[in-house]
C-alpha positions as MATLAB code, in Angstrom:
seq = 'MIRPEQWRPVLYAESARWKGKGWKKLVFELQEDTVYEVETESRSFQVEVQLLENTNRYIHVCVSLDDGSLPSSLTPMSTSFILNKE';
ca = [
     -16.672    2.304   -7.364;
     -19.308    3.923   -5.146;
     -17.633    6.175   -2.072;
     -18.587    7.197    0.864;
     -19.712   10.549    0.912;
     -17.746   10.888    4.457;
     -15.458   10.516    2.616;
     -15.213   13.620    0.951;
     -14.756   15.347    3.915;
     -11.764   14.319    4.486;
     -10.453   14.574    1.417;
     -11.095   18.551    1.673;
      -9.658   19.819    4.896;
      -6.427   17.754    3.782;
      -6.493   19.794    0.854;
      -7.418   22.696    2.632;
      -4.543   21.910    4.980;
      -2.262   21.624    1.551;
      -3.659   24.872   -0.004;
      -2.564   27.295    2.639;
       0.899   26.065    2.934;
       2.074   28.251    0.279;
       3.800   27.548   -2.610;
       6.693   27.857   -1.837;
       7.009   25.842    0.911;
       4.698   23.083   -1.585;
       7.182   22.705   -3.457;
       9.991   22.491   -1.068;
       7.733   19.904    0.894;
       6.503   17.732   -2.440;
       9.843   16.659   -3.772;
       8.875   13.694   -3.733;
       5.040   12.200   -3.503;
       4.099   12.278    0.406;
       2.278    9.700    2.090;
       0.796    9.310    5.297;
      -1.886    7.891    7.528;
      -5.121   10.248    8.877;
      -6.919    9.396   12.091;
     -10.881   10.637   11.688;
     -14.017    8.942   13.176;
     -12.102    5.939   14.222;
     -10.846    5.444   10.771;
      -8.558    5.696    8.096;
      -7.445    6.717    6.106;
      -4.739    6.486    3.577;
      -3.630   10.334    1.868;
      -1.407   11.028   -1.593;
      -0.134   14.132   -2.386;
       1.664   15.514   -5.349;
       3.046   18.045   -7.539;
       1.899   17.321  -10.861;
       3.283   21.008  -12.904;
       5.118   23.497  -11.331;
       5.214   25.823  -14.156;
       6.653   29.898  -13.889;
       2.686   31.058  -13.173;
       1.514   27.964  -11.001;
       1.082   24.750   -9.430;
      -0.653   21.816   -9.683;
      -1.255   19.872   -6.845;
      -3.236   16.910   -5.932;
      -4.649   14.982   -2.908;
      -5.691   11.601   -3.312;
      -7.163    9.661    0.029;
      -8.122    6.013    0.189;
      -9.069    3.588    3.156;
      -5.969    1.412    2.451;
      -8.422   -1.452    0.596;
      -7.004   -2.903   -1.871;
     -10.246   -1.861   -4.252;
     -10.645    2.417   -2.847;
      -6.598    1.459   -3.537;
      -6.466    1.791   -6.637;
      -9.387    4.312   -7.310;
      -8.883    7.243   -4.748;
     -10.999    9.205   -4.442;
      -9.053   12.711   -5.654;
      -9.251   16.159   -5.669;
      -6.146   18.574   -6.829;
      -5.645   22.741   -7.108;
      -3.637   24.936   -8.210;
      -2.172   27.973   -6.116;
      -0.422   31.469   -8.983;
       3.002   32.397   -7.582;
       1.750   35.919   -8.421;
];
């Protein structure tokens, strides 16, 4: 499925927002998967944030984005990041 390039800035903005919180706050807030909607340029997107790994050295977080339609919700656009605990 080809996604509109307009989705990428929304995904990266949400990823940066979560990354900026710091690893301690992320571990606390992501004890369960977090799902919410964002609206940009009169379009709604569903965002899902998951804590994939929590090791002694780092955390690994995944941020996924779709437009709420059935095809895109099955294979959302996603990115992940790692934050070191040091």
